[in-house]
mmCIF file of the N, C-alpha and C atoms, coordinates in Angstrom:
data_MODEL
# 
_entry.id   MODEL 
# 
loop_
_atom_site.group_PDB 
_atom_site.id 
_atom_site.type_symbol 
_atom_site.label_atom_id 
_atom_site.label_alt_id 
_atom_site.label_comp_id 
_atom_site.label_asym_id 
_atom_site.label_entity_id 
_atom_site.label_seq_id 
_atom_site.pdbx_PDB_ins_code 
_atom_site.Cartn_x 
_atom_site.Cartn_y 
_atom_site.Cartn_z 
_atom_site.occupancy 
_atom_site.B_iso_or_equiv 
_atom_site.pdbx_formal_charge 
_atom_site.auth_seq_id 
_atom_site.auth_comp_id 
_atom_site.auth_asym_id 
_atom_site.auth_atom_id 
_atom_site.pdbx_PDB_model_num 
ATOM 1   N N  . MET A 1 1  ? 0.821   -1.198 0.000   1.00 0.00 ? 1  MET A N  1 
ATOM 2   C CA . MET A 1 1  ? 0.000   0.000  0.000   1.00 0.00 ? 1  MET A CA 1 
ATOM 3   C C  . MET A 1 1  ? 0.865   1.261  0.000   1.00 0.00 ? 1  MET A C  1 
ATOM 4   N N  . SER A 1 2  ? 1.958   1.234  0.724   1.00 0.00 ? 2  SER A N  1 
ATOM 5   C CA . SER A 1 2  ? 2.821   2.417  0.779   1.00 0.00 ? 2  SER A CA 1 
ATOM 6   C C  . SER A 1 2  ? 3.470   2.673  -0.580  1.00 0.00 ? 2  SER A C  1 
ATOM 7   N N  . ASP A 1 3  ? 3.681   1.605  -1.359  1.00 0.00 ? 3  ASP A N  1 
ATOM 8   C CA . ASP A 1 3  ? 4.214   1.796  -2.714  1.00 0.00 ? 3  ASP A CA 1 
ATOM 9   C C  . ASP A 1 3  ? 3.208   2.559  -3.579  1.00 0.00 ? 3  ASP A C  1 
ATOM 10  N N  . PHE A 1 4  ? 1.924   2.216  -3.407  1.00 0.00 ? 4  PHE A N  1 
ATOM 11  C CA . PHE A 1 4  ? 0.891   2.922  -4.172  1.00 0.00 ? 4  PHE A CA 1 
ATOM 12  C C  . PHE A 1 4  ? 0.846   4.387  -3.770  1.00 0.00 ? 4  PHE A C  1 
ATOM 13  N N  . LEU A 1 5  ? 0.863   4.664  -2.468  1.00 0.00 ? 5  LEU A N  1 
ATOM 14  C CA . LEU A 1 5  ? 0.789   6.042  -1.997  1.00 0.00 ? 5  LEU A CA 1 
ATOM 15  C C  . LEU A 1 5  ? 2.031   6.848  -2.383  1.00 0.00 ? 5  LEU A C  1 
ATOM 16  N N  . ALA A 1 6  ? 3.168   6.182  -2.509  1.00 0.00 ? 6  ALA A N  1 
ATOM 17  C CA . ALA A 1 6  ? 4.403   6.865  -2.899  1.00 0.00 ? 6  ALA A CA 1 
ATOM 18  C C  . ALA A 1 6  ? 4.398   7.202  -4.383  1.00 0.00 ? 6  ALA A C  1 
ATOM 19  N N  . MET A 1 7  ? 3.582   6.516  -5.166  1.00 0.00 ? 7  MET A N  1 
ATOM 20  C CA . MET A 1 7  ? 3.428   6.745  -6.605  1.00 0.00 ? 7  MET A CA 1 
ATOM 21  C C  . MET A 1 7  ? 4.769   6.714  -7.329  1.00 0.00 ? 7  MET A C  1 
ATOM 22  N N  . GLY A 1 8  ? 5.592   5.771  -6.940  1.00 0.00 ? 8  GLY A N  1 
ATOM 23  C CA . GLY A 1 8  ? 6.879   5.595  -7.613  1.00 0.00 ? 8  GLY A CA 1 
ATOM 24  C C  . GLY A 1 8  ? 7.812   6.777  -7.433  1.00 0.00 ? 8  GLY A C  1 
ATOM 25  N N  . GLY A 1 9  ? 7.676   7.482  -6.339  1.00 0.00 ? 9  GLY A N  1 
ATOM 26  C CA . GLY A 1 9  ? 8.537   8.626  -6.073  1.00 0.00 ? 9  GLY A CA 1 
ATOM 27  C C  . GLY A 1 9  ? 7.974   9.948  -6.558  1.00 0.00 ? 9  GLY A C  1 
ATOM 28  N N  . TYR A 1 10 ? 6.828   9.918  -7.211  1.00 0.00 ? 10 TYR A N  1 
ATOM 29  C CA . TYR A 1 10 ? 6.225   11.138 -7.747  1.00 0.00 ? 10 TYR A CA 1 
ATOM 30  C C  . TYR A 1 10 ? 5.023   11.612 -6.922  1.00 0.00 ? 10 TYR A C  1 
ATOM 31  N N  . ALA A 1 11 ? 4.876   11.125 -5.713  1.00 0.00 ? 11 ALA A N  1 
ATOM 32  C CA . ALA A 1 11 ? 3.729   11.467 -4.872  1.00 0.00 ? 11 ALA A CA 1 
ATOM 33  C C  . ALA A 1 11 ? 3.647   12.969 -4.606  1.00 0.00 ? 11 ALA A C  1 
ATOM 34  N N  . ALA A 1 12 ? 4.779   13.628 -4.508  1.00 0.00 ? 12 ALA A N  1 
ATOM 35  C CA . ALA A 1 12 ? 4.785   15.069 -4.237  1.00 0.00 ? 12 ALA A CA 1 
ATOM 36  C C  . ALA A 1 12 ? 4.141   15.868 -5.378  1.00 0.00 ? 12 ALA A C  1 
ATOM 37  N N  . TYR A 1 13 ? 4.071   15.291 -6.559  1.00 0.00 ? 13 TYR A N  1 
ATOM 38  C CA . TYR A 1 13 ? 3.455   15.966 -7.706  1.00 0.00 ? 13 TYR A CA 1 
ATOM 39  C C  . TYR A 1 13 ? 2.035   15.458 -7.976  1.00 0.00 ? 13 TYR A C  1 
ATOM 40  N N  . ILE A 1 14 ? 1.831   14.170 -7.778  1.00 0.00 ? 14 ILE A N  1 
ATOM 41  C CA . ILE A 1 14 ? 0.557   13.550 -8.141  1.00 0.00 ? 14 ILE A CA 1 
ATOM 42  C C  . ILE A 1 14 ? -0.554  13.895 -7.149  1.00 0.00 ? 14 ILE A C  1 
ATOM 43  N N  . TRP A 1 15 ? -0.293  13.770 -5.836  1.00 0.00 ? 15 TRP A N  1 
ATOM 44  C CA . TRP A 1 15 ? -1.345  13.999 -4.860  1.00 0.00 ? 15 TRP A CA 1 
ATOM 45  C C  . TRP A 1 15 ? -1.830  15.452 -4.847  1.00 0.00 ? 15 TRP A C  1 
ATOM 46  N N  . PRO A 1 16 ? -0.948  16.440 -4.950  1.00 0.00 ? 16 PRO A N  1 
ATOM 47  C CA . PRO A 1 16 ? -1.476  17.812 -5.064  1.00 0.00 ? 16 PRO A CA 1 
ATOM 48  C C  . PRO A 1 16 ? -2.307  18.023 -6.339  1.00 0.00 ? 16 PRO A C  1 
ATOM 49  N N  . ALA A 1 17 ? -1.924  17.360 -7.426  1.00 0.00 ? 17 ALA A N  1 
ATOM 50  C CA . ALA A 1 17 ? -2.711  17.476 -8.661  1.00 0.00 ? 17 ALA A CA 1 
ATOM 51  C C  . ALA A 1 17 ? -4.103  16.872 -8.461  1.00 0.00 ? 17 ALA A C  1 
ATOM 52  N N  . TYR A 1 18 ? -4.172  15.728 -7.780  1.00 0.00 ? 18 TYR A N  1 
ATOM 53  C CA . TYR A 1 18 ? -5.472  15.128 -7.468  1.00 0.00 ? 18 TYR A CA 1 
ATOM 54  C C  . TYR A 1 18 ? -6.286  16.056 -6.568  1.00 0.00 ? 18 TYR A C  1 
ATOM 55  N N  . GLY A 1 19 ? -5.631  16.635 -5.565  1.00 0.00 ? 19 GLY A N  1 
ATOM 56  C CA . GLY A 1 19 ? -6.325  17.542 -4.645  1.00 0.00 ? 19 GLY A CA 1 
ATOM 57  C C  . GLY A 1 19 ? -6.843  18.773 -5.347  1.00 0.00 ? 19 GLY A C  1 
ATOM 58  N N  . LEU A 1 20 ? -6.027  19.364 -6.216  1.00 0.00 ? 20 LEU A N  1 
ATOM 59  C CA . LEU A 1 20 ? -6.450  20.544 -6.955  1.00 0.00 ? 20 LEU A CA 1 
ATOM 60  C C  . LEU A 1 20 ? -7.613  20.223 -7.891  1.00 0.00 ? 20 LEU A C  1 
ATOM 61  N N  . THR A 1 21 ? -7.540  19.077 -8.540  1.00 0.00 ? 21 THR A N  1 
ATOM 62  C CA . THR A 1 21 ? -8.631  18.658 -9.432  1.00 0.00 ? 21 THR A CA 1 
ATOM 63  C C  . THR A 1 21 ? -9.923  18.472 -8.650  1.00 0.00 ? 21 THR A C  1 
ATOM 64  N N  . ALA A 1 22 ? -9.841  17.822 -7.500  1.00 0.00 ? 22 ALA A N  1 
ATOM 65  C CA . ALA A 1 22 ? -11.031 17.614 -6.667  1.00 0.00 ? 22 ALA A CA 1 
ATOM 66  C C  . ALA A 1 22 ? -11.596 18.951 -6.192  1.00 0.00 ? 22 ALA A C  1 
ATOM 67  N N  . ALA A 1 23 ? -10.724 19.892 -5.823  1.00 0.00 ? 23 ALA A N  1 
ATOM 68  C CA . ALA A 1 23 ? -11.193 21.202 -5.361  1.00 0.00 ? 23 ALA A CA 1 
ATOM 69  C C  . ALA A 1 23 ? -11.888 21.970 -6.490  1.00 0.00 ? 23 ALA A C  1 
ATOM 70  N N  . VAL A 1 24 ? -11.326 21.913 -7.693  1.00 0.00 ? 24 VAL A N  1 
ATOM 71  C CA . VAL A 1 24 ? -11.947 22.607 -8.831  1.00 0.00 ? 24 VAL A CA 1 
ATOM 72  C C  . VAL A 1 24 ? -13.306 21.992 -9.157  1.00 0.00 ? 24 VAL A C  1 
ATOM 73  N N  . LEU A 1 25 ? -13.386 20.669 -9.178  1.00 0.00 ? 25 LEU A N  1 
ATOM 74  C CA . LEU A 1 25 ? -14.667 20.009 -9.463  1.00 0.00 ? 25 LEU A CA 1 
ATOM 75  C C  . LEU A 1 25 ? -15.702 20.326 -8.394  1.00 0.00 ? 25 LEU A C  1 
ATOM 76  N N  . LEU A 1 26 ? -15.298 20.346 -7.140  1.00 0.00 ? 26 LEU A N  1 
ATOM 77  C CA . LEU A 1 26 ? -16.213 20.686 -6.054  1.00 0.00 ? 26 LEU A CA 1 
ATOM 78  C C  . LEU A 1 26 ? -16.675 22.139 -6.188  1.00 0.00 ? 26 LEU A C  1 
ATOM 79  N N  . GLY A 1 27 ? -15.751 23.040 -6.531  1.00 0.00 ? 27 GLY A N  1 
ATOM 80  C CA . GLY A 1 27 ? -16.120 24.437 -6.738  1.00 0.00 ? 27 GLY A CA 1 
ATOM 81  C C  . GLY A 1 27 ? -17.101 24.612 -7.880  1.00 0.00 ? 27 GLY A C  1 
ATOM 82  N N  . LEU A 1 28 ? -16.895 23.892 -8.968  1.00 0.00 ? 28 LEU A N  1 
ATOM 83  C CA . LEU A 1 28 ? -17.833 23.951 -10.091 1.00 0.00 ? 28 LEU A CA 1 
ATOM 84  C C  . LEU A 1 28 ? -19.213 23.431 -9.698  1.00 0.00 ? 28 LEU A C  1 
ATOM 85  N N  . LEU A 1 29 ? -19.240 22.377 -8.907  1.00 0.00 ? 29 LEU A N  1 
ATOM 86  C CA . LEU A 1 29 ? -20.518 21.830 -8.451  1.00 0.00 ? 29 LEU A CA 1 
ATOM 87  C C  . LEU A 1 29 ? -21.255 22.841 -7.589  1.00 0.00 ? 29 LEU A C  1 
ATOM 88  N N  . VAL A 1 30 ? -20.550 23.460 -6.653  1.00 0.00 ? 30 VAL A N  1 
ATOM 89  C CA . VAL A 1 30 ? -21.174 24.449 -5.774  1.00 0.00 ? 30 VAL A CA 1 
ATOM 90  C C  . VAL A 1 30 ? -21.674 25.641 -6.586  1.00 0.00 ? 30 VAL A C  1 
ATOM 91  N N  . ALA A 1 31 ? -20.871 26.134 -7.517  1.00 0.00 ? 31 ALA A N  1 
ATOM 92  C CA . ALA A 1 31 ? -21.283 27.276 -8.338  1.00 0.00 ? 31 ALA A CA 1 
ATOM 93  C C  . ALA A 1 31 ? -22.498 26.934 -9.189  1.00 0.00 ? 31 ALA A C  1 
ATOM 94  N N  . THR A 1 32 ? -22.533 25.724 -9.731  1.00 0.00 ? 32 THR A N  1 
ATOM 95  C CA . THR A 1 32 ? -23.664 25.314 -10.560 1.00 0.00 ? 32 THR A CA 1 
ATOM 96  C C  . THR A 1 32 ? -24.945 25.230 -9.744  1.00 0.00 ? 32 THR A C  1 
ATOM 97  N N  . VAL A 1 33 ? -24.870 24.645 -8.561  1.00 0.00 ? 33 VAL A N  1 
ATOM 98  C CA . VAL A 1 33 ? -26.057 24.515 -7.711  1.00 0.00 ? 33 VAL A CA 1 
ATOM 99  C C  . VAL A 1 33 ? -26.551 25.892 -7.273  1.00 0.00 ? 33 VAL A C  1 
ATOM 100 N N  . LYS A 1 34 ? -25.627 26.788 -6.905  1.00 0.00 ? 34 LYS A N  1 
ATOM 101 C CA . LYS A 1 34 ? -26.032 28.140 -6.509  1.00 0.00 ? 34 LYS A CA 1 
ATOM 102 C C  . LYS A 1 34 ? -26.680 28.876 -7.678  1.00 0.00 ? 34 LYS A C  1 
ATOM 103 N N  . GLY A 1 35 ? -26.114 28.739 -8.865  1.00 0.00 ? 35 GLY A N  1 
ATOM 104 C CA . GLY A 1 35 ? -26.684 29.382 -10.045 1.00 0.00 ? 35 GLY A CA 1 
ATOM 105 C C  . GLY A 1 35 ? -28.062 28.844 -10.383 1.00 0.00 ? 35 GLY A C  1 
ATOM 106 N N  . LEU A 1 36 ? -28.214 27.531 -10.261 1.00 0.00 ? 36 LEU A N  1 
ATOM 107 C CA . LEU A 1 36 ? -29.513 26.912 -10.530 1.00 0.00 ? 36 LEU A CA 1 
ATOM 108 C C  . LEU A 1 36 ? -30.566 27.416 -9.554  1.00 0.00 ? 36 LEU A C  1 
ATOM 109 N N  . ARG A 1 37 ? -30.208 27.489 -8.290  1.00 0.00 ? 37 ARG A N  1 
ATOM 110 C CA . ARG A 1 37 ? -31.168 27.982 -7.290  1.00 0.00 ? 37 ARG A CA 1 
ATOM 111 C C  . ARG A 1 37 ? -31.533 29.432 -7.548  1.00 0.00 ? 37 ARG A C  1 
ATOM 112 N N  . SER A 1 38 ? -30.572 30.226 -7.982  1.00 0.00 ? 38 SER A N  1 
ATOM 113 C CA . SER A 1 38 ? -30.839 31.630 -8.285  1.00 0.00 ? 38 SER A CA 1 
ATOM 114 C C  . SER A 1 38 ? -31.798 31.759 -9.474  1.00 0.00 ? 38 SER A C  1 
ATOM 115 N N  . VAL A 1 39 ? -31.560 30.980 -10.512 1.00 0.00 ? 39 VAL A N  1 
ATOM 116 C CA . VAL A 1 39 ? -32.429 31.027 -11.687 1.00 0.00 ? 39 VAL A CA 1 
ATOM 117 C C  . VAL A 1 39 ? -33.828 30.531 -11.348 1.00 0.00 ? 39 VAL A C  1 
ATOM 118 N N  . GLU A 1 40 ? -33.911 29.476 -10.550 1.00 0.00 ? 40 GLU A N  1 
ATOM 119 C CA . GLU A 1 40 ? -35.230 28.972 -10.143 1.00 0.00 ? 40 GLU A CA 1 
ATOM 120 C C  . GLU A 1 40 ? -35.981 30.007 -9.319  1.00 0.00 ? 40 GLU A C  1 
ATOM 121 N N  . ALA A 1 41 ? -35.286 30.712 -8.418  1.00 0.00 ? 41 ALA A N  1 
ATOM 122 C CA . ALA A 1 41 ? -35.932 31.750 -7.615  1.00 0.00 ? 41 ALA A CA 1 
ATOM 123 C C  . ALA A 1 41 ? -36.423 32.891 -8.498  1.00 0.00 ? 41 ALA A C  1 
ATOM 124 N N  . THR A 1 42 ? -35.627 33.266 -9.487  1.00 0.00 ? 42 THR A N  1 
ATOM 125 C CA . THR A 1 42 ? -36.046 34.313 -10.417 1.00 0.00 ? 42 THR A CA 1 
ATOM 126 C C  . THR A 1 42 ? -37.267 33.874 -11.211 1.00 0.00 ? 42 THR A C  1 
ATOM 127 N N  . ALA A 1 43 ? -37.269 32.629 -11.666 1.00 0.00 ? 43 ALA A N  1 
ATOM 128 C CA . ALA A 1 43 ? -38.415 32.116 -12.433 1.00 0.00 ? 43 ALA A CA 1 
ATOM 129 C C  . ALA A 1 43 ? -39.678 32.085 -11.569 1.00 0.00 ? 43 ALA A C  1 
ATOM 130 N N  . ARG A 1 44 ? -39.535 31.651 -10.320 1.00 0.00 ? 44 ARG A N  1 
ATOM 131 C CA . ARG A 1 44 ? -40.704 31.634 -9.418  1.00 0.00 ? 44 ARG A CA 1 
ATOM 132 C C  . ARG A 1 44 ? -41.231 33.049 -9.190  1.00 0.00 ? 44 ARG A C  1 
ATOM 133 N N  . ALA A 1 45 ? -40.327 34.017 -9.019  1.00 0.00 ? 45 ALA A N  1 
ATOM 134 C CA . ALA A 1 45 ? -40.754 35.399 -8.806  1.00 0.00 ? 45 ALA A CA 1 
ATOM 135 C C  . ALA A 1 45 ? -41.461 35.949 -10.034 1.00 0.00 ? 45 ALA A C  1 
ATOM 136 N N  . LEU A 1 46 ? -40.940 35.650 -11.207 1.00 0.00 ? 46 LEU A N  1 
ATOM 137 C CA . LEU A 1 46 ? -41.589 36.127 -12.439 1.00 0.00 ? 46 LEU A CA 1 
ATOM 138 C C  . LEU A 1 46 ? -42.946 35.478 -12.638 1.00 0.00 ? 46 LEU A C  1 
ATOM 139 N N  . GLU A 1 47 ? -43.046 34.196 -12.336 1.00 0.00 ? 47 GLU A N  1 
ATOM 140 C CA . GLU A 1 47 ? -44.332 33.516 -12.484 1.00 0.00 ? 47 GLU A CA 1 
ATOM 141 C C  . GLU A 1 47 ? -45.351 34.022 -11.481 1.00 0.00 ? 47 GLU A C  1 
ATOM 142 N N  . ALA A 1 48 ? -44.899 34.437 -10.310 1.00 0.00 ? 48 ALA A N  1 
ATOM 143 C CA . ALA A 1 48 ? -45.824 34.939 -9.294  1.00 0.00 ? 48 ALA A CA 1 
ATOM 144 C C  . ALA A 1 48 ? -46.396 36.297 -9.682  1.00 0.00 ? 48 ALA A C  1 
ATOM 145 N N  . THR A 1 49 ? -45.631 37.094 -10.426 1.00 0.00 ? 49 THR A N  1 
ATOM 146 C CA . THR A 1 49 ? -46.117 38.414 -10.814 1.00 0.00 ? 49 THR A CA 1 
ATOM 147 C C  . THR A 1 49 ? -46.988 38.377 -12.056 1.00 0.00 ? 49 THR A C  1 
ATOM 148 N N  . ARG A 1 50 ? -46.919 37.314 -12.823 1.00 0.00 ? 50 ARG A N  1 
ATOM 149 C CA . ARG A 1 50 ? -47.702 37.210 -14.052 1.00 0.00 ? 50 ARG A CA 1 
ATOM 150 C C  . ARG A 1 50 ? -49.137 36.835 -13.718 1.00 0.00 ? 50 ARG A C  1 
ATOM 151 N N  . PRO A 1 51 ? -50.093 37.506 -14.290 1.00 0.00 ? 51 PRO A N  1 
ATOM 152 C CA . PRO A 1 51 ? -51.484 37.126 -14.020 1.00 0.00 ? 51 PRO A CA 1 
ATOM 153 C C  . PRO A 1 51 ? -51.793 35.742 -14.594 1.00 0.00 ? 51 PRO A C  1 
ATOM 154 N N  . ALA A 1 52 ? -52.709 35.067 -13.953 1.00 0.00 ? 52 ALA A N  1 
ATOM 155 C CA . ALA A 1 52 ? -53.088 33.722 -14.402 1.00 0.00 ? 52 ALA A CA 1 
ATOM 156 C C  . ALA A 1 52 ? -53.769 33.822 -15.762 1.00 0.00 ? 52 ALA A C  1 
ATOM 157 N N  . ARG A 1 53 ? -53.392 32.942 -16.651 1.00 0.00 ? 53 ARG A N  1 
ATOM 158 C CA . ARG A 1 53 ? -54.005 32.943 -17.977 1.00 0.00 ? 53 ARG A CA 1 
ATOM 159 C C  . ARG A 1 53 ? -55.249 32.082 -17.944 1.00 0.00 ? 53 ARG A C  1 
ATOM 160 N N  . ARG A 1 54 ? -56.202 32.500 -18.709 1.00 0.00 ? 54 ARG A N  1 
ATOM 161 C CA . ARG A 1 54 ? -57.433 31.742 -18.811 1.00 0.00 ? 54 ARG A CA 1 
ATOM 162 C C  . ARG A 1 54 ? -57.545 31.227 -20.226 1.00 0.00 ? 54 ARG A C  1 
ATOM 163 N N  . ARG A 1 55 ? -57.704 29.948 -20.348 1.00 0.00 ? 55 ARG A N  1 
ATOM 164 C CA . ARG A 1 55 ? -57.778 29.350 -21.671 1.00 0.00 ? 55 ARG A CA 1 
ATOM 165 C C  . ARG A 1 55 ? -59.190 29.493 -22.211 1.00 0.00 ? 55 ARG A C  1 
ATOM 166 N N  . GLU A 1 56 ? -59.282 30.096 -23.380 1.00 0.00 ? 56 GLU A N  1 
ATOM 167 C CA . GLU A 1 56 ? -60.591 30.268 -24.007 1.00 0.00 ? 56 GLU A CA 1 
ATOM 168 C C  . GLU A 1 56 ? -60.856 29.112 -24.944 1.00 0.00 ? 56 GLU A C  1 
ATOM 169 N N  . ARG A 1 57 ? -62.093 28.721 -24.992 1.00 0.00 ? 57 ARG A N  1 
ATOM 170 C CA . ARG A 1 57 ? -62.462 27.631 -25.892 1.00 0.00 ? 57 ARG A CA 1 
ATOM 171 C C  . ARG A 1 57 ? -62.639 28.191 -27.296 1.00 0.00 ? 57 ARG A C  1 
ATOM 172 N N  . ALA A 1 58 ? -62.074 27.516 -28.244 1.00 0.00 ? 58 ALA A N  1 
ATOM 173 C CA . ALA A 1 58 ? -62.207 27.929 -29.635 1.00 0.00 ? 58 ALA A CA 1 
ATOM 174 C C  . ALA A 1 58 ? -63.569 27.478 -30.159 1.00 0.00 ? 58 ALA A C  1 
ATOM 175 N N  . PRO A 1 59 ? -64.204 28.293 -30.991 1.00 0.00 ? 59 PRO A N  1 
ATOM 176 C CA . PRO A 1 59 ? -65.484 27.875 -31.562 1.00 0.00 ? 59 PRO A CA 1 
ATOM 177 C C  . PRO A 1 59 ? -65.297 26.677 -32.479 1.00 0.00 ? 59 PRO A C  1 
ATOM 178 N N  . ARG A 1 60 ? -66.356 25.947 -32.666 1.00 0.00 ? 60 ARG A N  1 
ATOM 179 C CA . ARG A 1 60 ? -66.285 24.764 -33.534 1.00 0.00 ? 60 ARG A CA 1 
ATOM 180 C C  . ARG A 1 60 ? -65.871 25.153 -34.933 1.00 0.00 ? 60 ARG A C  1 
ATOM 181 N N  . GLY A 1 61 ? -65.008 24.357 -35.504 1.00 0.00 ? 61 GLY A N  1 
ATOM 182 C CA . GLY A 1 61 ? -64.550 24.605 -36.856 1.00 0.00 ? 61 GLY A CA 1 
ATOM 183 C C  . GLY A 1 61 ? -63.354 25.541 -36.924 1.00 0.00 ? 61 GLY A C  1 
ATOM 184 N N  . ALA A 1 62 ? -62.956 26.097 -35.792 1.00 0.00 ? 62 ALA A N  1 
ATOM 185 C CA . ALA A 1 62 ? -61.824 27.027 -35.797 1.00 0.00 ? 62 ALA A CA 1 
ATOM 186 C C  . ALA A 1 62 ? -60.536 26.291 -36.136 1.00 0.00 ? 62 ALA A C  1 
ATOM 187 N N  . ALA A 1 63 ? -60.407 25.059 -35.674 1.00 0.00 ? 63 ALA A N  1 
ATOM 188 C CA . ALA A 1 63 ? -59.188 24.301 -35.960 1.00 0.00 ? 63 ALA A CA 1 
ATOM 189 C C  . ALA A 1 63 ? -59.088 24.023 -37.457 1.00 0.00 ? 63 ALA A C  1 
ATOM 190 N N  . ILE A 1 64 ? -60.207 23.732 -38.083 1.00 0.00 ? 64 ILE A N  1 
ATOM 191 C CA . ILE A 1 64 ? -60.197 23.459 -39.520 1.00 0.00 ? 64 ILE A CA 1 
ATOM 192 C C  . ILE A 1 64 ? -59.826 24.728 -40.285 1.00 0.00 ? 64 ILE A C  1 
ATOM 193 N N  . ALA A 1 65 ? -60.377 25.869 -39.867 1.00 0.00 ? 65 ALA A N  1 
ATOM 194 C CA . ALA A 1 65 ? -60.077 27.132 -40.540 1.00 0.00 ? 65 ALA A CA 1 
ATOM 195 C C  . ALA A 1 65 ? -58.612 27.496 -40.379 1.00 0.00 ? 65 ALA A C  1 
ATOM 196 N N  . SER A 1 66 ? -58.057 27.279 -39.182 1.00 0.00 ? 66 SER A N  1 
ATOM 197 C CA . SER A 1 66 ? -56.651 27.630 -38.969 1.00 0.00 ? 66 SER A CA 1 
ATOM 198 C C  . SER A 1 66 ? -55.744 26.711 -39.766 1.00 0.00 ? 66 SER A C  1 
ATOM 199 N N  . GLU A 1 67 ? -56.140 25.446 -39.945 1.00 0.00 ? 67 GLU A N  1 
ATOM 200 C CA . GLU A 1 67 ? -55.342 24.533 -40.759 1.00 0.00 ? 67 GLU A CA 1 
ATOM 201 C C  . GLU A 1 67 ? -55.359 24.966 -42.216 1.00 0.00 ? 67 GLU A C  1 
ATOM 202 N N  . ALA A 1 68 ? -56.513 25.430 -42.704 1.00 0.00 ? 68 ALA A N  1 
ATOM 203 C CA . ALA A 1 68 ? -56.610 25.887 -44.086 1.00 0.00 ? 68 ALA A CA 1 
ATOM 204 C C  . ALA A 1 68 ? -55.771 27.140 -44.287 1.00 0.00 ? 68 ALA A C  1 
ATOM 205 N N  . THR A 1 69 ? -55.795 28.025 -43.306 1.00 0.00 ? 69 THR A N  1 
ATOM 206 C CA . THR A 1 69 ? -54.996 29.241 -43.403 1.00 0.00 ? 69 THR A CA 1 
ATOM 207 C C  . THR A 1 69 ? -53.522 28.900 -43.423 1.00 0.00 ? 69 THR A C  1 
ATOM 208 N N  . ALA A 1 70 ? -53.123 27.952 -42.577 1.00 0.00 ? 70 ALA A N  1 
ATOM 209 C CA . ALA A 1 70 ? -51.715 27.551 -42.529 1.00 0.00 ? 70 ALA A CA 1 
ATOM 210 C C  . ALA A 1 70 ? -51.290 26.919 -43.851 1.00 0.00 ? 70 ALA A C  1 
ATOM 211 N N  . SER A 1 71 ? -52.145 26.101 -44.442 1.00 0.00 ? 71 SER A N  1 
ATOM 212 C CA . SER A 1 71 ? -51.767 25.473 -45.711 1.00 0.00 ? 71 SER A CA 1 
ATOM 213 C C  . SER A 1 71 ? -51.721 26.509 -46.833 1.00 0.00 ? 71 SER A C  1 
ATOM 214 N N  . ASN A 1 72 ? -52.593 27.518 -46.778 1.00 0.00 ? 72 ASN A N  1 
ATOM 215 C CA . ASN A 1 72 ? -52.557 28.576 -47.787 1.00 0.00 ? 72 ASN A CA 1 
ATOM 216 C C  . ASN A 1 72 ? -51.276 29.385 -47.667 1.00 0.00 ? 72 ASN A C  1 
ATOM 217 N N  . LYS A 1 73 ? -50.847 29.669 -46.435 1.00 0.00 ? 73 LYS A N  1 
ATOM 218 C CA . LYS A 1 73 ? -49.611 30.421 -46.246 1.00 0.00 ? 73 LYS A CA 1 
ATOM 219 C C  . LYS A 1 73 ? -48.423 29.618 -46.752 1.00 0.00 ? 73 LYS A C  1 
ATOM 220 N N  . ALA A 1 74 ? -48.444 28.324 -46.490 1.00 0.00 ? 74 ALA A N  1 
ATOM 221 C CA . ALA A 1 74 ? -47.340 27.479 -46.937 1.00 0.00 ? 74 ALA A CA 1 
ATOM 222 C C  . ALA A 1 74 ? -47.297 27.413 -48.461 1.00 0.00 ? 74 ALA A C  1 
ATOM 223 N N  . ALA A 1 75 ? -48.461 27.443 -49.100 1.00 0.00 ? 75 ALA A N  1 
ATOM 224 C CA . ALA A 1 75 ? -48.526 27.347 -50.553 1.00 0.00 ? 75 ALA A CA 1 
ATOM 225 C C  . ALA A 1 75 ? -48.345 28.703 -51.223 1.00 0.00 ? 75 ALA A C  1 
ATOM 226 N N  . GLY A 1 76 ? -48.345 29.773 -50.443 1.00 0.00 ? 76 GLY A N  1 
ATOM 227 C CA . GLY A 1 76 ? -48.175 31.103 -51.012 1.00 0.00 ? 76 GLY A CA 1 
ATOM 228 C C  . GLY A 1 76 ? -49.470 31.690 -51.543 1.00 0.00 ? 76 GLY A C  1 
ATOM 229 N N  . THR A 1 77 ? -50.598 31.132 -51.155 1.00 0.00 ? 77 THR A N  1 
ATOM 230 C CA . THR A 1 77 ? -51.898 31.630 -51.603 1.00 0.00 ? 77 THR A CA 1 
ATOM 231 C C  . THR A 1 77 ? -52.276 32.828 -50.747 1.00 0.00 ? 77 THR A C  1 
ATOM 232 N N  . PRO A 1 78 ? -52.799 33.898 -51.311 1.00 0.00 ? 78 PRO A N  1 
ATOM 233 C CA . PRO A 1 78 ? -53.220 35.068 -50.522 1.00 0.00 ? 78 PRO A CA 1 
ATOM 234 C C  . PRO A 1 78 ? -54.331 34.690 -49.560 1.00 0.00 ? 78 PRO A C  1 
ATOM 235 N N  . ALA A 1 79 ? -54.418 35.425 -48.459 1.00 0.00 ? 79 ALA A N  1 
ATOM 236 C CA . ALA A 1 79 ? -55.443 35.161 -47.452 1.00 0.00 ? 79 ALA A CA 1 
ATOM 237 C C  . ALA A 1 79 ? -56.821 35.369 -48.052 1.00 0.00 ? 79 ALA A C  1 
ATOM 238 N N  . GLY A 1 80 ? -57.737 34.493 -47.680 1.00 0.00 ? 80 GLY A N  1 
ATOM 239 C CA . GLY A 1 80 ? -59.117 34.587 -48.131 1.00 0.00 ? 80 GLY A CA 1 
ATOM 240 C C  . GLY A 1 80 ? -59.374 33.940 -49.475 1.00 0.00 ? 80 GLY A C  1 
ATOM 241 N N  . VAL A 1 81 ? -58.342 33.451 -50.135 1.00 0.00 ? 81 VAL A N  1 
ATOM 242 C CA . VAL A 1 81 ? -58.506 32.813 -51.434 1.00 0.00 ? 81 VAL A CA 1 
ATOM 243 C C  . VAL A 1 81 ? -58.166 31.344 -51.275 1.00 0.00 ? 81 VAL A C  1 
ATOM 244 N N  . SER A 1 82 ? -59.093 30.497 -51.692 1.00 0.00 ? 82 SER A N  1 
ATOM 245 C CA . SER A 1 82 ? -58.815 29.050 -51.585 1.00 0.00 ? 82 SER A CA 1 
ATOM 246 C C  . SER A 1 82 ? -58.343 28.533 -52.922 1.00 0.00 ? 82 SER A C  1 
ATOM 247 N N  . GLU A 1 83 ? -57.641 27.422 -52.850 1.00 0.00 ? 83 GLU A N  1 
ATOM 248 C CA . GLU A 1 83 ? -57.092 26.850 -54.084 1.00 0.00 ? 83 GLU A CA 1 
ATOM 249 C C  . GLU A 1 83 ? -58.110 25.976 -54.813 1.00 0.00 ? 83 GLU A C  1 
ATOM 250 N N  . GLY A 1 84 ? -59.207 25.621 -54.172 1.00 0.00 ? 84 GLY A N  1 
ATOM 251 C CA . GLY A 1 84 ? -60.188 24.683 -54.717 1.00 0.00 ? 84 GLY A CA 1 
ATOM 252 C C  . GLY A 1 84 ? -60.979 25.183 -55.809 1.00 0.00 ? 84 GLY A C  1 
# 
């Protein structure tokens, strides 16, 4: 075991490199979690200030009309003119 810890005589270089790597990774984890919590708090605050939306029911046939309008736009047909 002591041979492993000695790292073939390079322990003075290897163990500090491992320690520095672990410290950087831990710092990145802490910064990421803090940033995530900050963004979540901002999102909650923005959602709390926004008025509740009310979903309106579309009249019957509105979906068919909107599909026809979308297909006319895709085909380059002017609004109100059907291809039929």
